C-alpha angles and dihedrals in degrees: 000000000000108000127209110237110253123172115241119181117199110198123224093259091061101052137051103232115118128181089239088068093055128090108269088224091051091050090049090053093048093050094045091054090047091051090051091055098258130127111242132176137180106239146179130011094001092061092041094051094046091053089051093049093248126133109254120231095202137027108207123186130206123196146161090244111108121234092258091049089051090052090054094047100045122052090197094055125126123180116221140173137046101209091049117013109224139171120228113200109203117215127172095263105018148017119236112207116216124190131183118240106271126219129232093205116097090205095053116133118274116253111264115263094232122187108261116249120222106251112239089224116037113222117204112237119242120257110287096016127109122239113277095250094054094046092049093053093047091050093059091053090071133059118282092224119039127170132179121241091266094050102263111148111239097172133010118179102137109131122220147145132308090257093051091047091052092050094051094054120103108245133017095239089056096052101071119121127211110209113211090194095071102000092245131140115237116206121184099164110041093264094144091056093050091045091057092045093047095237133146108211131166120238104243127353109346094215090057095044093048090047090053091053119004091193087073087077090061090046090053089056091045095052093043091052096041096047098034091240131144123243110240113249099248091046091048093048090052090053091053089049098046102030094114090059091067088093090067087080114086116271094236091053092048091053091055092046092049089052090052089048100051102029101056097091098267098072099135093051090046092049091054091049092049090055094045093051093048095243096114098064098057091044095050106017098164095041092047091051089052092049090054089058123073123231113224090340095309128110119236106257099150093094090062091045090051093049090048088052091050091047090052093051094046089048089056091053095253122143122244115196122220093246092051091048093051091045092051096047098043097026099109091046091050093045089056090051091050091049090051092053091047088051087059090057103265118142118248099263095044090048090052091048091050093048093051091048089052091048093050091051092051094050102039097084092056115014112021111207111200114254092236089059093049090050089054091047089054090052091050091053094042091055092057090068091045093049089067090073112072108217100337122161118332096359089164088061090058090056091052094060114111089225094054097100091049092044090051091049089051090051091051089052091052092049089050089056092052112018113222133204094229115037113216089192090059091049093052091044090055091045090053091051090051091050104033094157090059093059125106116287093239137017113265113224101039089089094047092238099320111142111218116201126228117284112271115245116237107252116230113234112239119224116234115248115240112242114257114260113263110237113245 
């Protein structure tokens, strides 16, 4: 049901959010904006989670200050994004994201093309990004609101009022504002009611909202799984109707969204919901077709077992790297591919290389797994064959591989599926303890799949040679 926006203010006495529960940096940002004469609210998942008694992961702020005004106010500000212009305020231990109230009107005035101030503290751009001044100028050359022919929003930088900003957000439970001025909750879209009822509902017509940004369908599943909520019927029906359009989002973005979905501690439940809503098949068409077939008369249940195992580790506070996660979820599928190539006469390593190459080609049009992650997945699977030889030749070299901890974790998962009399994982664990200096230089998994290169040696500065004296 499409609701008419109606402002509802919940005073401090009627809700559970206290300033003491907020990020000190977030509170500092809210008060500084208030002192400068701007309106500023805490918004989104931080407000939602606090009202549910959960610990928020992020504290996002929304304000009527424009990006350039934010850059003038905060020395630690860095403007990012083209599709949605945002400010990131860098503190020692966190980044507070600040957005300007967006408008719902397509004929809203363009943001002013203000002269860019020189930032008091220069922040180095990330690799592959242009310096802030150049990106800001380029942004103003294009339209502030840009949609594709089918209604997908490509850019949205029209500034508006708090009410307009609330209405343009995705789901009602994510559109609640916490007002630092009087400590009240401001609700324009019935979010408090849906929060109490445990319902995920789009703001506005779900077909329109999912057309504007297909990734919202994935987010609906993520919030429902994470919070234990139900998806409201109209919203759910729209997902069933539009699920195939999920591939209109960029493959790199879908990879990041899938990671958020399945690595939040409720991966198995989320996986089942993805399949039920029809979103899984267009994301992983080849893998989904394989799952629908039985192997030797047995259904494929190892994906669920793997996700349960990941959920358990995450629940215990243990890290699970991206390569280990991909290897666990797609492991049985990849092992079958490797076996097929070996059946055609390829040696073990070449068969593994070919299987990973096939897998990368299948996924790249929809969910683009970074090449560094796929290389690490290949290493994890290659190690399984090497683990069979104890110790074999150059066993210390096996311990030195960066992928060794993840490969050993993968082996433990396999042995948990089919208990063995003699545990190879235990043998290699003992061997590592007997040869600690031969182990990997850093623990895989802590960086969530990021491959860090070797430390750069400090280059010695060469002295210039004095020119030879010219003979008189």
